[in-house]
N, C-alpha and C positions, 0 to 999 in steps of 0.2 A: 528167413522170415523178415528180418530187418531190411534186407535189400528190396524185397517185394513191397514193403510198406513205403519205403522212400520213393520207389517208382510210381506209386499211387499218389503220394502227397505232392510231388513235384508238378505234375500236370494240373492238379487242382489249384495250387498256388499261382501258377502261370495264367490259368484261365481267369482267376479272380482279378489279377492285375490287368489283364487284357480287357476285361469287361468295363472296369472303371476308366480305362484309357479311351475306349471306344465311346462310352456313354457321354463323356465330356464333349466330344466333337460331333455328336449327332445333331442335325438341325431340328429345331422345334422343341428341344429339351429346355425346360424352364430353369433359368439360373437366377438365384436369389440375389437381390441387390444388398450388399453388406456395407454398412457404415459403422466405423468404430472411431472412438476418440472424441476430441473436441472440434466442433466446427470453427474454423479460423477464417475470418474475413479481413480484407485489407482495411475496412473501416474500423475494425476493432484494433488493429495494429497501429493505425494512425493516431489513436487516442493515447498510446503509451508514450511517456516522456521520461528522460533520465531524472532520477530523484523520486519517482513515485514509490510509495511503500507497497508491501505485499498485499495489504487489504485493498488498496486502490486497484491493484492489478487483478485481484480476485473479482472485484466488481465489474471490471471491463471485460476480462477474458474468461472468467469462470475458474473452476479448480483445475489444476494441471493434471495431465495424464500421467506423468512420471515426476515424482518428487523423491529423489534418492536420499536415503538416510545418511549416507556418507558424504553427500554433496548437498548440504542444505541450502547453499547459495545458488542453486541451479534448478529451474523449473522447465519441464519440457511439455510442450503442447503438440500433439500428433493427431492428424486426421487422415484416415484411410477410407477409401471408398472403392468398391468394385461393382461396376454396373452390370446390367443384364447382358450387354453385348460383349463383356469380357474386358473392357478397358478399366485400367486401374489408375487411381489417383492418390497420391500421398503428399501431404503438406506437413512441414515441421516448423516449429518456432521454439527456440531455446532462449530463456531469459536468465541473465546472471545478476545476482544481487551482492551488495557489499555487506559488511558486518552490521551496518545499521538497518539492514533489510530494505534497501533502496535499489532501484534498477541502476545498473552501471553499464549494461550492454545486452545486445540481442544478436542472435545468429539464426539463420534458417532461410526459408523460401520467401520471406517477406521483408520489405524495406519500409521503415516508417517515413511518412512525408515530412518535408522540411517546415511546412507552415502548419499552424494550429488548425484543428478541424472544427468547423462550425456546423454541426448537424442540426437541422430543424427539429424542434421537439414536437412530439405528438400531443403534448398536454396543452390544455387551454385553461385560462383563468376566467371564472365567471364572477360577476358582481351581483350579489343577491341584495335586493332592496330591503331596507329595514322595515320591520313589521310595525304597523301603526296599531297600538293597543290602547283603547280608552282606559280600561281598568283591568287590573290583574285579578286573578282568582281571589287573592286575599282581599282585594278592594271590594269585590262583590260580597264576600262573607262578612267583612267588617261593616258594610253599609246596613246590614240587617240589625245591628246592635246599636 
């Protein structure tokens, strides 16, 4: 009895594996674009400088993907993307901190630029003219008495 059941189970398992293998390679099958982790751009890495504290790094880079409990002096930023056409892209950046929580080094797919970054700001300063008021509300009320 056990031998007959195993003869039935083996083809079912093999056909299930074969279906998933064939379904991945069929043309016209929709493949979902998957993005995981932190988006890392060269402009963000160019803003990092030795001596920056962890709060400044959080402002520039966002929260790290991996912050190990046993290695509190190391933050890892990982970005993974698999497109519809099957191409995969993975970027890594590892930041190392000293005991004062300041950057002492970095490792990964990015190199910081040697010169400071001057990014144009999107903010604008407007000058609002001062309001010309003849009398205040209190002035109008007190003029009745």
